C-alpha positions as CSV (number, residue, x, y, z in Angstrom):
1,M,0.0,-0.1,-0.1
2,K,1.9,3.2,-0.8
3,E,1.5,5.9,1.9
4,E,0.2,9.2,1.7
5,H,2.4,12.1,0.6
6,R,1.8,15.7,0.8
7,A,4.2,18.3,-0.6
8,I,6.6,20.1,1.4
9,K,5.8,24.1,1.9
10,N,7.7,26.6,-0.2
11,Y,8.8,23.9,-2.2
12,E,5.3,22.1,-3.6
13,G,6.5,20.2,-7.1
14,L,10.2,19.4,-5.6
15,Y,9.5,17.7,-2.7
16,D,6.9,16.2,-0.5
17,I,7.1,14.2,3.1
18,T,5.2,11.2,3.5
19,V,2.5,10.1,6.7
20,S,5.7,8.2,8.4
21,G,8.5,10.9,7.5
22,K,10.0,9.7,4.6
23,V,11.4,13.5,2.1
24,F,10.5,12.3,-1.1
25,S,12.2,14.0,-4.2
26,Y,11.1,15.0,-7.6
27,A,14.5,15.8,-8.9
28,R,16.4,13.0,-8.2
29,N,12.9,10.7,-8.2
30,R,14.0,9.2,-4.8
31,Y,13.6,9.4,-1.4
32,L,16.3,10.9,0.8
33,A,17.9,8.6,2.6
34,R,21.2,7.0,3.8
35,K,22.3,3.6,2.7
36,E,20.2,1.2,4.7
37,D,18.1,3.1,7.3
38,E,15.3,5.1,5.0
39,Y,14.3,7.4,7.7
40,G,18.1,8.2,9.4
41,F,17.6,11.9,9.3
42,H,17.4,14.3,11.3
43,I,18.1,17.2,8.9
44,V,17.7,17.6,5.2
45,K,18.9,19.6,3.1
46,L,16.1,21.1,0.8
47,S,17.1,23.1,-2.7
48,K,15.3,25.5,-5.0
49,K,16.5,28.4,-7.7
50,G,19.6,27.3,-6.2
51,L,19.6,27.8,-2.8
52,S,20.3,24.9,0.0
53,T,18.4,25.3,3.7
54,N,19.1,22.3,6.0
55,F,15.4,21.8,7.6
56,K,14.9,19.7,10.5
57,V,13.1,16.2,9.4
58,F,10.7,16.4,12.3
59,Q,9.5,19.8,11.3
60,I,8.3,19.5,7.8
61,W,6.3,16.5,9.0
62,K,4.3,18.6,11.7
63,E,3.8,21.3,8.9
64,A,2.8,18.8,6.7
65,F,0.4,16.7,9.1
66,P,-1.0,18.7,11.9
67,E,-3.8,16.4,12.1
68,L,-1.5,13.3,13.5
69,N,-0.5,12.0,16.7
70,E,3.7,12.4,16.5
71,N,3.8,8.2,17.3
72,M,3.2,8.4,13.4
73,F,6.5,9.7,12.5
74,K,8.8,7.1,12.0
75,G,12.1,8.8,11.1
76,T,14.5,10.5,14.3
77,K,13.6,13.3,16.6
78,I,17.2,13.6,17.3
79,I,20.6,13.7,15.9
80,K,21.2,9.7,15.3
81,Y,25.3,10.5,13.6
82,K,27.7,12.5,13.8
């Protein structure tokens, strides 16, 4: 079953986020993930018009899915890799 995607605010048509917290890049046509860890990112760098900005994935998710309980988020809320 395919999970619901929603556009990331101010990055519509460039990136989506799923109910579980995976970030999809339309430019790369794939999810942004670490090797063997589909939910490994705490922070992602989103690019638009040549400018890149870092965002906390959980904050993006909360903005896209305000009606959901945070237990639905499967990603990491704290820095996992240093």
